[in-house]
C-alpha positions as CSV (number, residue, x, y, z in Angstrom):
1,M,204.0,-65.5,157.3
2,K,205.4,-68.4,160.4
3,R,209.1,-68.2,157.9
4,V,208.9,-64.9,158.5
5,L,208.6,-64.5,162.1
6,L,210.8,-66.7,162.8
7,L,214.0,-64.7,160.9
8,Y,212.9,-62.2,162.4
9,L,213.3,-63.5,165.7
10,R,217.1,-64.6,164.6
11,L,217.6,-61.5,163.3
12,L,216.7,-59.7,166.7
13,E,219.1,-62.4,168.8
14,N,221.9,-62.9,166.2
15,H,222.0,-59.1,165.8
16,P,219.8,-56.8,168.4
17,W,220.6,-53.6,168.1
18,K,221.1,-53.4,164.3
19,T,218.0,-55.1,163.5
20,Q,216.2,-52.7,165.9
21,A,218.1,-49.9,164.4
22,L,216.9,-51.1,160.9
23,Q,212.9,-52.3,161.6
24,T,213.1,-48.2,163.4
25,G,214.3,-46.6,159.9
26,I,211.5,-48.5,157.9
27,L,208.4,-47.3,160.4
28,M,210.1,-43.6,160.8
29,S,210.5,-43.9,156.6
30,M,206.5,-45.6,156.6
31,G,205.1,-42.6,159.7
32,D,207.0,-40.0,157.2
33,V,204.9,-41.3,154.0
34,I,201.9,-41.9,156.1
35,S,202.0,-38.7,157.6
36,Q,202.4,-37.0,153.8
37,S,200.3,-39.1,152.2
38,L,196.9,-38.9,154.6
39,V,197.7,-36.2,157.2
40,E,199.7,-33.8,154.3
41,K,196.9,-35.1,151.8
42,K,200.2,-34.9,149.6
43,K,200.0,-36.8,145.9
44,F,202.5,-39.6,145.7
45,K,204.2,-37.9,143.3
46,D,204.1,-34.3,145.1
47,M,206.2,-36.4,148.0
48,D,209.4,-35.5,149.3
49,P,211.8,-38.8,148.9
50,V,214.4,-36.9,150.8
51,R,211.8,-36.2,153.6
52,I,211.3,-39.3,153.7
53,A,214.8,-41.1,154.3
54,R,216.0,-38.5,156.3
55,F,213.6,-39.4,158.6
56,G,214.2,-42.9,158.3
57,A,218.2,-42.0,158.2
58,V,217.6,-40.5,162.4
59,G,215.4,-43.8,163.0
60,V,218.6,-45.8,162.1
61,V,221.4,-43.9,163.3
62,F,219.6,-42.6,166.5
63,L,216.3,-43.3,167.7
64,G,216.7,-47.2,167.4
65,P,219.9,-47.9,169.3
66,S,219.2,-45.6,171.9
67,L,216.0,-47.3,172.6
68,W,217.9,-50.8,172.0
69,A,220.3,-49.3,175.1
70,W,217.6,-48.4,177.5
71,Y,216.0,-51.8,177.4
72,Q,218.8,-53.2,178.4
73,T,219.8,-50.5,180.6
74,L,216.3,-50.6,182.4
75,H,215.8,-54.9,182.1
76,R,219.3,-54.5,184.5
77,F,218.8,-52.4,186.7
78,V,215.5,-52.6,187.7
79,G,215.0,-56.5,186.6
80,P,212.9,-58.6,184.5
81,G,208.8,-58.7,184.8
82,G,208.5,-60.7,187.7
83,R,207.1,-64.1,188.7
84,N,203.9,-63.4,190.0
85,T,201.4,-60.4,188.7
86,R,202.0,-58.0,191.3
87,E,206.1,-58.0,190.8
88,R,205.0,-57.7,187.2
89,V,202.8,-54.5,188.4
90,V,205.6,-53.6,190.6
91,V,208.4,-53.5,188.1
92,G,206.0,-52.4,185.0
93,L,205.7,-49.0,187.1
94,K,208.9,-48.6,188.1
95,K,210.2,-49.9,184.6
96,V,207.4,-46.7,183.4
97,F,208.4,-43.9,185.8
98,W,212.2,-44.4,184.5
99,D,211.0,-44.5,181.1
100,Q,208.5,-41.2,180.9
101,V,209.4,-39.2,183.7
102,V,213.3,-39.8,183.6
103,L,213.9,-40.4,179.8
104,A,211.9,-38.9,178.0
105,P,211.7,-35.0,178.1
106,P,215.5,-35.4,177.4
107,F,215.2,-37.2,175.3
108,Y,212.7,-35.6,172.9
109,A,214.8,-32.8,172.8
110,V,217.9,-34.2,171.9
111,F,216.1,-35.7,169.1
112,L,214.8,-32.7,167.8
113,V,218.3,-31.4,168.2
114,V,218.9,-34.5,165.7
115,N,216.0,-33.6,163.3
116,G,216.5,-30.2,163.1
117,A,220.5,-31.2,162.4
118,A,219.6,-33.6,159.8
119,Q,216.8,-31.1,158.1
120,Q,220.3,-28.9,158.2
121,K,219.2,-26.7,159.5
122,D,220.7,-23.5,161.6
123,W,221.0,-24.1,165.8
124,P,218.2,-21.1,165.8
125,A,215.8,-22.6,163.9
126,I,216.2,-25.9,165.4
127,R,215.9,-23.8,168.8
128,Q,212.8,-22.4,167.9
129,S,211.4,-26.1,166.8
130,I,212.5,-27.0,170.2
131,D,210.0,-24.4,171.8
132,D,207.3,-24.2,169.0
133,N,207.3,-28.5,169.3
134,F,208.9,-30.2,172.1
135,K,205.6,-29.3,174.5
136,D,203.1,-30.9,172.6
137,I,205.4,-34.3,171.6
138,I,206.1,-34.4,175.0
139,I,202.6,-34.3,176.1
140,N,201.1,-36.6,174.0
141,N,204.0,-38.7,174.9
142,W,202.5,-38.8,177.6
143,K,198.5,-39.4,176.5
144,L,199.9,-42.8,174.9
145,W,203.0,-44.4,176.2
146,P,202.7,-45.0,179.4
147,T,199.7,-47.6,179.5
148,V,201.9,-49.4,176.4
149,Q,204.8,-48.8,178.2
150,F,203.3,-50.3,181.5
151,V,202.1,-53.7,179.6
152,N,205.4,-54.2,177.5
153,F,207.4,-53.9,180.7
154,G,205.8,-55.5,183.1
155,F,204.1,-58.5,180.8
156,I,205.8,-59.1,177.4
157,P,209.3,-61.0,177.7
158,L,212.4,-58.7,176.8
159,K,213.0,-60.3,173.6
160,F,209.9,-59.2,172.6
161,Q,209.4,-56.0,173.6
162,V,210.4,-54.4,170.7
163,L,208.4,-56.0,168.8
164,F,205.3,-54.8,170.8
165,E,206.3,-51.2,171.4
166,Q,206.9,-50.8,167.6
167,A,203.2,-52.2,167.3
168,F,202.2,-49.1,168.2
169,C,204.8,-47.0,166.6
170,L,203.7,-46.8,162.9
171,V,200.8,-44.3,164.7
172,W,203.9,-41.9,166.9
173,N,205.7,-41.8,164.1
174,T,203.1,-40.9,161.3
175,Y,202.8,-38.0,164.5
176,L,206.8,-37.0,165.1
177,A,206.9,-36.7,161.0
178,W,204.3,-34.3,160.9
179,K,205.0,-32.4,164.1
180,T,208.3,-32.1,163.0
181,N,208.0,-31.6,159.1
182,R,205.0,-29.1,158.5
183,G,206.6,-26.0,158.5
184,E,209.2,-27.3,155.7
185,D,207.0,-27.3,152.8
186,T,206.0,-23.5,153.6
187,E,209.7,-22.2,154.5
188,E,210.6,-23.7,150.5
189,S,207.9,-22.4,149.1
190,E,208.2,-18.8,150.4
191,E,212.1,-18.8,150.0
192,P,213.2,-15.7,147.0
193,S,212.3,-16.6,143.4
194,E,215.6,-16.8,140.3
195,S,214.3,-12.5,140.1
196,G,215.4,-12.4,143.7
197,K,211.0,-12.2,144.7
198,S,209.0,-14.2,147.2
199,D,207.4,-17.0,146.0
200,K,204.1,-15.8,148.9
201,T,202.2,-13.2,147.4
202,K,201.7,-10.0,150.2
């Protein structure tokens, strides 16, 4: 276990954004697996591997690199945690404000667009997804992440902040996977069959 941790820290030191992108993608894929198995009650054989891979790809291409760049930006412009408890609290609160009030709303709007594009939805369907999901996602985000990020930004060294955040991401990624994919299976089941009739009973 110690050897694995040392390897992770070495990768984080030498390839920071690549490591962040890869681990975010893995955790997002794991979140989708948990969503399909525990939340949606699918059996293993009924899981959608394309959906799992697609959600993970969003983490690798978009979410991971974006979060890494944002953490670096906050560290540069707001500063490190500080030398004493008071300074750490002040810096933590400042970073939480920028993270949750300034970044979170547009970030999740863009996430829904990117995720919808990955699902090969057209713009009206993506817009509908934003209308249906954005408010709930941002409200639930504010229930969890301000407290987590206050501790993270104020008291955790920069090189460990990603690791600290990711400890909470599995639950959050499970929620995002369920929230952004819950209409997909229904839409597929309602597609017309070869006979030209809908599979949905009226």
